[in-house]
C-alpha positions in Angstrom: 30.7 5.1 -19.4 27.1 6.4 -19.1 24.4 5.3 -16.8 21.5 3.4 -18.4 18.1 5.0 -17.9 15.1 3.0 -19.0 12.3 4.7 -20.9 8.7 4.3 -19.9 8.1 2.4 -23.2 10.8 -0.1 -22.4 9.2 -1.2 -19.1 7.7 -4.7 -19.2 5.2 -5.7 -16.5 4.8 -9.3 -15.3 2.1 -10.8 -13.1 3.0 -12.5 -9.8 0.9 -14.5 -7.2 1.8 -14.3 -3.5 0.2 -16.9 -1.2 -0.3 -15.4 2.3 -1.5 -18.6 3.9 0.4 -19.1 7.2 2.8 -16.2 6.6 3.0 -13.0 8.7 0.9 -10.2 7.2 3.9 -7.7 7.2 6.2 -10.1 5.4 3.7 -10.6 2.6 3.2 -6.8 2.4 6.9 -6.1 2.1 7.3 -8.5 -0.7 4.3 -7.2 -2.5 5.5 -3.6 -2.1 8.9 -4.4 -3.5 7.2 -6.2 -6.5 4.8 -3.3 -7.1 7.7 -0.8 -7.1 10.0 -3.0 -9.2 12.8 -2.8 -6.7 14.1 -6.3 -7.5 14.7 -5.4 -11.2 18.2 -4.4 -12.4 16.6 -1.5 -14.4 14.9 0.0 -11.3 15.0 3.8 -11.1 13.1 5.6 -8.3 11.6 8.3 -10.6 9.8 5.8 -12.9 7.0 3.3 -12.2 8.6 0.1 -13.3 6.8 -2.4 -11.0 4.7 -5.4 -11.8 1.2 -6.6 -11.1 0.7 -8.5 -7.8 -2.1 -10.9 -6.8 -2.3 -11.8 -3.1 -4.4 -14.9 -2.3 -5.5 -16.4 1.0 -5.4 -13.0 2.7 -7.7 -14.4 5.4 -5.1 -17.0 6.4 -2.3 -14.5 7.0 -1.2 -14.4 10.6 -0.3 -11.5 12.9 2.6 -12.4 15.3 2.8 -11.6 19.0 -0.2 -9.8 20.6 -0.9 -7.7 17.5 -4.2 -9.4 16.7 -5.7 -8.1 20.0 -3.6 -5.0 20.5 -3.4 -3.4 17.0 -6.1 -1.0 16.1 -7.1 0.5 12.8 -8.2 4.1 13.0 -10.2 6.1 10.4 -12.0 9.5 10.6 -15.3 10.3 8.9 -14.5 14.0 8.6 -17.0 15.0 11.2 -16.0 16.4 14.6 -15.7 13.6 17.1 -16.1 10.8 14.6 -12.9 8.9 15.0 -13.7 5.3 14.3 -11.5 2.4 15.6 -11.5 -1.3 14.7 -9.4 -3.9 16.3 -7.5 -6.2 14.0 -9.2 -9.3 15.3 -12.4 -7.9 13.9 -10.8 -6.5 10.8 -9.2 -9.9 9.9 -12.5 -11.7 10.4 -14.6 -9.3 8.4 -12.3 -7.6 5.8 -8.9 -9.3 5.6 -8.4 -7.8 2.1 -8.5 -4.3 3.7 -6.0 -5.2 6.4 -3.5 -6.5 3.7 -4.1 -3.4 1.5 -3.4 -1.1 4.4 -0.2 -2.9 5.2 1.0 -2.6 1.6 -0.2 1.0 1.3 2.0 2.0 4.2 5.0 0.6 2.4 4.7 2.4 -0.9 5.5 6.1 -1.2 2.7 8.7 -0.9 3.2 9.9 -4.4 1.7 9.4 -7.9 4.1 6.5 -8.4 2.8 4.8 -5.2 -0.8 5.4 -6.1 -0.2 3.9 -9.5 1.6 0.9 -7.9 -1.4 0.3 -5.6 -3.7 0.2 -8.6 -1.8 -2.9 -9.8 -2.5 -4.8 -6.5 -5.3 -7.4 -6.3 -6.1 -9.1 -3.0 -8.4 -12.1 -2.6 -9.8 -13.8 0.6 -9.6 -17.3 -0.8 -7.2 -19.2 -3.0 -9.1 -18.5 -6.3 -8.6 -15.4 -8.4 -9.8 -14.3 -11.8 -6.5 -13.4 -13.5 -5.6 -16.8 -15.0 -5.6 -15.2 -18.5 -2.5 -13.1 -17.6 -0.6 -16.3 -16.8 0.8 -15.1 -13.4 3.9 -16.7 -11.9 4.1 -17.8 -8.3 6.6 -15.8 -6.3 8.3 -17.9 -3.7 9.5 -16.2 -0.5 
């Protein structure tokens, strides 16, 4: 008996909508990362990009449990000496909740070409409206 290996031409991609309203940010990010990689599929192989498209709505209504909203800090560096910038998550969630969600998902996909391709299929929206109705996305319940 031989092991089935899917070809790149045999991979079908679906569209899924995740509603982040009232759910923890990390829980939504893990589900999104699994969908982007295609890990729930029976034909998953780690060396092929077999994931789906993911739309996350209500990113501004995602919650951070515990004291993370005040204690967690997002760091970035400009490339210049001494220019390490830091932003608390309370500010980040008020101003750019899409970035906070994207950073959470980015940390859960591999740092390879497959991970970068998977992140290109991620769409995040602040409100509950999105512009991908033509793709007929399915709601993913979790």
